[in-house]
C-alpha positions as CSV (number, residue, x, y, z in Angstrom):
1,M,-34.0,12.0,-3.9
2,S,-34.4,10.7,-7.6
3,K,-31.4,12.7,-8.7
4,I,-29.2,11.2,-5.9
5,Y,-30.5,7.9,-6.7
6,N,-29.5,8.3,-10.4
7,I,-26.1,9.6,-9.4
8,H,-25.7,6.7,-7.0
9,K,-26.9,4.1,-9.7
10,W,-24.4,5.3,-12.3
11,L,-21.5,5.6,-9.8
12,S,-22.3,2.2,-8.6
13,I,-22.5,0.6,-12.1
14,V,-19.0,2.1,-12.9
15,S,-17.3,1.2,-9.7
16,I,-19.0,-1.8,-8.1
17,L,-17.3,-4.6,-10.0
18,F,-13.8,-3.0,-9.6
19,F,-14.5,-2.3,-5.9
20,L,-15.4,-5.9,-5.5
21,M,-12.1,-6.9,-7.1
22,F,-10.2,-4.6,-4.9
23,C,-11.9,-6.0,-1.8
24,I,-11.2,-9.6,-2.9
25,T,-7.5,-9.1,-3.9
26,G,-7.0,-7.0,-0.7
27,L,-8.4,-9.8,1.5
28,V,-5.8,-12.2,0.1
29,L,-3.0,-9.7,0.2
30,M,-3.7,-9.0,3.8
31,F,-2.2,-12.4,4.6
32,R,0.7,-12.3,2.1
33,T,3.4,-12.5,4.8
34,E,1.8,-15.7,6.2
35,L,1.2,-17.1,2.7
36,N,4.8,-16.4,1.6
37,A,6.1,-18.1,4.8
38,W,3.9,-21.1,3.9
39,A,5.1,-21.1,0.3
40,Q,8.7,-21.3,1.6
41,G,7.9,-24.3,3.6
42,G,7.2,-22.5,6.9
43,T,10.3,-20.4,7.0
44,N,9.5,-16.7,6.7
45,H,11.7,-15.2,3.9
46,T,9.2,-12.7,2.8
47,L,10.4,-9.2,1.9
48,S,7.4,-7.2,3.0
49,S,8.5,-3.8,4.3
50,M,11.6,-1.8,5.0
51,V,12.0,-0.6,8.7
52,M,15.1,1.2,9.1
53,G,15.2,3.0,12.4
54,Q,18.1,4.9,14.0
55,E,19.6,1.8,15.5
56,E,19.9,0.1,12.1
57,S,21.3,3.1,10.2
58,S,24.8,1.8,10.6
59,I,24.0,-1.1,8.4
60,F,25.8,0.8,5.6
61,D,29.1,0.6,7.6
62,Y,29.4,-2.9,6.3
63,A,28.9,-1.9,2.7
64,D,32.5,-2.3,1.8
65,E,32.7,-5.9,3.1
66,G,29.7,-6.9,1.1
67,D,30.9,-5.2,-1.9
68,R,34.1,-7.2,-1.9
69,L,32.4,-10.5,-1.5
70,V,29.8,-9.8,-4.1
71,K,32.5,-8.9,-6.6
72,A,34.5,-12.0,-5.8
73,K,31.5,-14.3,-6.1
74,Y,30.1,-12.7,-9.2
75,P,33.0,-11.5,-11.2
76,S,31.0,-11.3,-14.4
77,K,28.3,-9.0,-12.8
78,D,28.2,-5.4,-11.9
79,I,26.6,-3.9,-8.8
80,L,23.9,-1.4,-9.5
81,N,22.5,-0.7,-6.0
82,I,23.0,-1.3,-2.3
83,S,20.2,-0.9,0.2
84,P,19.0,-2.6,3.4
85,A,17.1,-5.7,2.6
86,M,13.3,-5.1,2.8
87,G,11.8,-6.9,5.7
88,A,15.3,-7.7,7.1
89,S,17.1,-4.4,7.6
90,H,20.0,-6.2,9.3
91,L,21.0,-7.4,5.8
92,L,22.5,-5.5,2.8
93,R,20.9,-6.1,-0.6
94,Y,23.2,-5.8,-3.6
95,R,21.3,-5.6,-6.9
96,I,23.5,-7.0,-9.6
97,I,23.5,-7.3,-13.4
98,D,25.5,-9.1,-16.1
99,S,28.4,-6.8,-17.1
100,S,27.5,-7.4,-20.8
101,A,23.9,-6.4,-20.3
102,T,22.5,-3.5,-22.3
103,V,19.2,-3.0,-20.7
104,A,18.6,-2.9,-17.0
105,P,15.5,-4.7,-15.6
106,P,12.7,-2.5,-14.3
107,A,13.7,-1.7,-10.7
108,R,13.4,1.0,-8.2
109,M,16.2,1.6,-5.6
110,G,16.9,-1.9,-4.1
111,M,13.8,-3.5,-5.5
112,G,13.6,-5.6,-8.6
113,G,16.3,-7.6,-10.6
114,D,18.8,-10.1,-9.5
115,Y,20.5,-9.6,-6.2
116,A,22.8,-11.0,-3.4
117,L,22.2,-10.5,0.3
118,Y,25.1,-9.9,2.7
119,N,24.9,-10.7,6.5
120,P,27.3,-8.6,8.5
121,E,26.9,-10.8,11.5
122,T,28.1,-14.0,9.7
123,K,30.1,-11.9,7.2
124,A,28.8,-14.2,4.4
125,L,26.5,-13.9,1.4
126,I,23.2,-15.7,1.6
127,T,21.1,-16.7,-1.3
128,T,17.5,-17.3,0.0
129,H,16.2,-16.0,-3.3
130,H,17.6,-19.0,-5.1
131,E,15.8,-21.5,-2.8
132,T,13.1,-23.5,-4.4
133,P,9.8,-22.9,-2.4
134,A,7.6,-25.7,-1.3
135,H,4.7,-24.0,-3.1
136,P,6.2,-21.9,-6.1
137,W,2.8,-20.9,-7.4
138,V,2.0,-18.8,-4.3
139,R,4.5,-16.0,-5.2
140,S,3.2,-15.8,-8.7
141,V,-0.4,-15.6,-7.6
142,L,0.4,-13.0,-4.9
143,H,2.3,-11.0,-7.5
144,T,-0.6,-11.0,-9.9
145,L,-3.1,-10.1,-7.2
146,H,-0.8,-7.2,-6.1
147,Q,-0.7,-5.9,-9.7
148,L,-4.4,-6.2,-10.1
149,H,-4.9,-4.4,-6.7
150,T,-2.6,-1.6,-7.3
151,R,-2.6,-1.0,-11.1
152,L,-5.1,-3.5,-12.7
153,D,-2.0,-5.2,-14.2
154,L,-1.9,-2.4,-16.7
155,G,1.5,-0.9,-15.8
156,K,1.8,2.8,-15.1
157,A,-1.5,3.7,-16.8
158,G,-3.1,1.3,-14.4
159,I,-2.2,3.5,-11.4
160,Y,-4.1,6.4,-13.0
161,I,-7.2,4.2,-13.6
162,V,-7.1,2.8,-10.1
163,T,-6.9,6.2,-8.6
164,I,-9.9,7.4,-10.5
165,L,-11.9,4.2,-9.7
166,S,-11.0,4.6,-6.0
167,L,-12.5,8.2,-6.2
168,V,-15.6,6.9,-7.9
169,C,-16.0,4.2,-5.3
170,G,-15.8,6.8,-2.5
171,L,-18.3,9.0,-4.2
172,S,-20.6,6.0,-4.6
173,I,-20.5,5.3,-1.0
174,V,-21.3,8.9,0.0
175,S,-24.2,9.0,-2.4
176,G,-25.5,5.7,-0.9
177,I,-25.5,7.4,2.6
178,F,-27.7,10.2,1.3
179,L,-29.9,7.8,-0.6
180,Y,-30.7,5.2,2.0
181,G,-29.8,7.0,5.3
182,P,-29.3,4.8,8.3
183,F,-31.4,1.9,9.4
184,R,-35.1,2.7,9.1
185,K,-38.2,1.0,10.7
186,S,-39.2,0.0,7.2
187,F,-36.0,-1.8,6.7
188,A,-36.6,-4.2,9.6
189,K,-40.3,-4.8,8.6
190,S,-39.5,-5.1,4.9
191,S,-38.3,-8.6,5.2
192,V,-42.0,-9.8,5.5
193,L,-43.0,-8.1,2.2
194,S,-41.0,-9.9,-0.5
195,S,-37.7,-11.6,-1.3
196,S,-36.6,-8.5,-3.1
197,M,-37.3,-6.2,-0.1
198,K,-35.5,-8.8,2.0
199,L,-32.4,-8.5,-0.2
200,S,-32.6,-4.8,-0.1
201,T,-32.7,-4.9,3.7
202,L,-29.6,-7.2,3.6
203,H,-27.8,-4.8,1.3
204,R,-28.6,-1.8,3.4
205,E,-27.6,-3.4,6.6
206,F,-24.2,-4.7,5.4
207,A,-23.5,-1.6,3.3
208,M,-24.3,0.9,6.0
209,V,-22.3,-0.8,8.7
210,A,-19.3,-0.9,6.4
211,T,-19.7,2.7,5.1
212,V,-16.8,4.3,7.0
213,W,-14.7,1.3,6.4
214,G,-15.1,1.3,2.7
215,F,-14.8,5.1,2.4
216,I,-11.5,5.3,4.3
217,L,-10.1,2.6,2.0
218,C,-11.3,4.4,-1.0
219,I,-10.0,7.8,0.0
220,T,-6.6,6.5,1.1
221,G,-6.4,4.6,-2.1
222,V,-6.9,7.9,-4.0
223,W,-4.3,9.6,-2.0
224,I,-1.8,6.7,-2.4
225,G,-2.4,6.6,-6.2
226,G,-2.1,10.3,-6.4
227,F,1.1,10.2,-4.5
228,F,2.8,7.7,-6.8
229,I,1.8,9.7,-9.8
230,A,3.1,12.8,-8.2
231,N,6.3,11.1,-7.0
232,D,7.0,9.7,-10.5
233,S,6.7,13.3,-11.9
234,Y,8.9,14.6,-9.1
235,N,11.6,11.9,-9.7
236,A,11.5,12.6,-13.5
237,D,12.0,16.3,-12.8
238,V,14.9,15.7,-10.5
239,L,16.5,13.4,-13.1
240,H,16.0,15.9,-15.9
241,T,17.7,18.6,-13.8
242,A,20.5,16.3,-12.9
243,K,21.3,15.5,-16.5
244,Q,21.7,19.1,-17.2
245,E,23.7,20.0,-14.1
246,L,25.9,17.0,-14.2
247,S,26.4,16.7,-17.9
248,V,30.0,18.0,-17.6
249,G,31.4,14.7,-16.8
250,Q,31.1,11.2,-15.3
251,S,31.6,10.3,-11.7
252,D,34.5,8.1,-10.5
253,I,33.5,4.9,-8.8
254,L,34.6,5.1,-5.1
255,Q,34.5,2.6,-2.4
256,P,31.0,2.4,-1.0
257,S,32.1,3.8,2.4
258,E,33.8,6.8,0.8
259,A,30.7,7.6,-1.3
260,I,28.4,7.3,1.7
261,S,30.7,9.5,3.7
262,R,30.6,12.2,1.1
263,I,26.8,12.3,0.8
264,M,26.4,12.3,4.6
265,K,28.9,15.3,4.8
266,A,26.8,17.1,2.1
267,Y,23.4,16.3,3.7
268,P,24.2,15.7,7.5
269,D,20.6,16.0,8.6
270,R,19.4,13.1,6.5
271,Q,19.7,9.2,6.6
272,L,20.6,7.1,3.6
273,I,18.0,4.7,2.3
274,S,19.7,3.4,-0.9
275,I,22.6,4.2,-3.2
276,D,22.8,3.5,-7.0
277,Y,26.4,3.0,-8.4
278,P,27.4,4.9,-11.4
279,S,26.8,2.7,-14.4
280,K,26.0,2.9,-18.2
281,F,22.3,2.8,-17.2
282,N,22.4,6.2,-15.3
283,N,25.0,8.1,-17.3
284,Y,27.6,7.2,-14.7
285,H,26.3,9.3,-11.9
286,Y,25.7,8.3,-8.3
287,A,22.0,8.3,-7.2
288,F,21.5,8.6,-3.3
289,Y,18.0,8.3,-1.9
290,L,17.7,10.2,1.4
291,G,15.1,10.1,4.2
292,A,14.4,12.4,7.1
293,E,16.9,11.9,10.0
294,N,14.3,10.8,12.6
295,D,12.0,9.0,10.3
296,D,11.2,5.4,11.6
297,D,10.3,4.4,8.0
298,P,12.2,6.6,5.6
299,A,11.7,4.4,2.7
300,M,7.9,5.1,2.8
301,F,8.4,7.8,0.2
302,L,11.2,6.0,-1.7
303,G,13.4,8.9,-0.6
304,Q,14.6,12.3,-1.9
305,P,16.8,11.4,-4.9
306,V,20.3,13.3,-4.9
307,Y,22.3,12.7,-8.0
308,A,26.1,13.2,-7.8
309,N,29.4,13.1,-9.5
310,L,32.0,12.2,-7.0
311,Y,35.7,12.2,-7.7
312,T,38.9,11.2,-6.0
313,D,39.5,14.9,-5.4
314,S,36.4,15.6,-3.3
315,T,36.7,19.4,-4.0
316,K,35.3,18.6,-7.5
317,D,32.2,16.8,-6.2
318,M,28.9,18.0,-7.7
319,Y,25.3,17.3,-6.4
320,S,21.9,17.8,-8.0
321,T,18.4,17.4,-6.4
322,K,15.3,19.2,-5.7
323,T,13.4,19.5,-2.4
324,I,10.6,17.1,-1.8
325,P,7.3,18.9,-2.7
326,W,5.2,20.1,0.3
327,Y,2.2,18.2,-0.8
328,F,3.9,14.9,0.0
329,M,3.4,15.9,3.7
330,G,1.1,13.6,5.5
331,M,1.4,10.8,2.9
332,T,2.9,8.4,5.5
333,T,-0.2,8.6,7.6
334,M,-2.5,7.9,4.6
335,I,-0.4,5.0,3.4
336,N,-0.4,3.5,7.0
337,L,-4.2,3.9,7.3
338,H,-4.5,1.7,4.1
339,I,-1.6,-0.8,4.7
340,H,0.4,-0.6,7.9
341,N,-2.3,-0.5,10.8
342,H,-3.2,-4.2,11.1
343,N,0.2,-5.9,11.8
344,T,-1.1,-8.4,14.4
345,M,-3.0,-11.5,13.5
346,V,-6.0,-10.4,15.6
347,L,-6.3,-7.1,13.6
348,K,-5.7,-9.0,10.4
349,L,-8.6,-11.3,11.1
350,L,-10.8,-8.4,12.1
351,W,-9.9,-6.6,8.9
352,A,-10.8,-9.8,7.0
353,I,-14.1,-9.9,8.6
354,W,-14.9,-6.3,7.8
355,D,-13.7,-6.8,4.2
356,I,-16.1,-9.8,4.0
357,V,-18.9,-7.6,5.3
358,L,-18.1,-5.0,2.7
359,I,-17.9,-7.7,0.0
360,I,-21.4,-9.0,1.0
361,G,-22.7,-5.5,0.8
362,I,-21.3,-5.1,-2.7
363,V,-22.6,-8.5,-3.9
364,T,-26.2,-7.8,-2.7
365,G,-26.0,-4.5,-4.4
366,I,-25.0,-6.2,-7.7
367,I,-27.9,-8.6,-7.3
368,M,-30.3,-5.8,-6.6
369,T,-29.1,-3.9,-9.7
370,I,-29.6,-7.1,-11.8
371,N,-33.1,-7.6,-10.3
372,K,-34.1,-4.0,-11.0
373,K,-32.8,-4.2,-14.6
374,F,-34.2,-7.6,-15.6
375,L,-36.9,-8.4,-13.1
376,Q,-38.3,-4.9,-12.7
377,S,-38.1,-5.2,-9.0
378,T,-39.3,-2.2,-6.8
379,A,-37.0,-2.9,-3.9
380,L,-36.3,0.8,-3.5
381,E,-39.4,2.3,-2.0
382,S,-40.0,6.0,-1.6
383,K,-43.0,5.4,0.8
384,A,-41.0,4.5,3.8
385,P,-42.3,5.8,7.1
386,T,-40.6,8.5,9.1
387,E,-37.3,7.4,10.6
388,I,-37.3,6.5,14.2
389,K,-36.0,8.9,16.8
390,H,-32.2,9.0,17.2
391,V,-31.8,6.8,14.1
392,W,-28.3,8.3,13.5
393,R,-27.0,7.5,16.9
394,A,-25.9,3.9,16.4
395,P,-24.4,4.4,12.9
396,I,-22.4,7.5,14.1
397,C,-21.1,5.7,17.3
398,C,-20.2,2.7,15.2
399,S,-18.5,4.8,12.6
400,M,-16.5,6.6,15.3
401,L,-15.3,3.3,16.7
402,V,-14.3,2.1,13.2
403,L,-12.4,5.3,12.7
404,L,-10.6,4.7,16.0
405,G,-9.8,1.1,14.8
406,F,-8.1,2.6,11.9
407,I,-6.2,5.4,13.6
408,V,-5.1,4.0,17.0
409,P,-2.7,1.2,15.4
410,L,-0.7,3.9,13.8
411,W,1.0,4.0,17.2
412,S,1.6,0.3,17.2
413,N,2.2,-1.4,20.6
414,P,0.2,-4.0,22.5
415,I,-2.1,-1.5,24.2
416,T,-3.1,0.4,21.0
417,N,-3.5,-2.8,19.1
418,T,-5.8,-4.2,21.8
419,I,-7.9,-0.9,21.8
420,A,-8.1,-1.1,18.0
421,A,-9.3,-4.6,18.2
422,I,-12.1,-3.7,20.7
423,C,-13.1,-0.7,18.6
424,L,-13.5,-2.9,15.5
425,T,-15.2,-5.7,17.3
426,I,-18.0,-3.6,19.0
427,P,-19.6,-2.3,15.7
428,L,-19.6,-6.0,14.4
429,I,-21.6,-7.1,17.5
430,V,-24.0,-4.2,17.1
431,F,-24.4,-5.0,13.4
432,L,-25.1,-8.7,14.1
433,V,-27.7,-7.8,16.8
434,S,-29.3,-5.3,14.4
435,L,-29.3,-7.9,11.6
436,V,-31.0,-10.7,13.7
437,R,-33.5,-8.3,15.1
438,G,-34.4,-7.0,11.7
439,F,-35.1,-10.4,10.2
440,N,-37.0,-11.6,13.3
441,H,-39.6,-8.9,13.2
């Protein structure tokens, strides 16, 4: 037990403050859609996620119309990319840049940089991104919190650090399970012994009920971080190969509809997510990003990049790509478990409550650590009496309900969302009853 305690202690010291930061930033980011809408004065212009199902796949049929309007309105700019607008897949987003620019802003597919939106229904450009929001500071704060949450605001290196920290946090949670076990008789009775034992009881109650919750968030965080690291390597490998295979010349710049027609003929079993125009920033090659044909959210993986030299004479067309690695399989589920399984306000509020429970468990753990370091507290006792019969029953049942609360919303509809809400509510009730009973004994 002492070895497990030492492992848990050192893992906790390394991870606890970062874990707290992840929880707090995640709590705010959970409501970023609503906060962005509030920042805009109540009108929801947020660009949160790309949903490009089969019925919206024809949005690229209007690419030529938007192309003409953008070039007419911005004659001094070049178009770098076309993609469906994130959060509004009925709009086309044209990323643009000054023709005289020598450096392109950091951007990925349709994300980043200056842009114009084209609405095929009104056949007009819209400029919601130029509107002055009612609360301009909100977007800046949310951006900072997102950078902290995903990469500690340290750029690419931050992704590696966050991935490692997420793994350490997950190991800390597992070691805590072996160290403390589920609720013991001594935990309920310890509140009459001392304030330090009362704090220990509080920590164990809060931490144990949120164990599965915290562990799933940590493990999915590791998986997501690992994916983006692997995906960057994969994209760099595809680009390196393309530079060699397409070095014989530069692509002609065709009408968007013609370029799209060419790529769809070459890859008929795919759907187009995004298209980069040939430019001085990509050695004058097209870059198409393709998703699986029947994927409801093909942009989840940012697509398989296919580089191409297209010519007026289509017989000269050249393509270069590499198959998406097998280990990317299942990544959609892991990302959804972390991000896209609480899309209703009820589920968001329940997630917020669970996040707060986890935060309290972390904060009480920090206080306990400080007490042991500076006040020489003996809150952790090895003389606890034997655990009560069936002591694992309630924690296991609650953990299964929490797990269902994570998984069921992956098939998002009113019924599954309701089931998930019930599954996440029951363990909270059990937890509150246990907490009240424990401190009343």
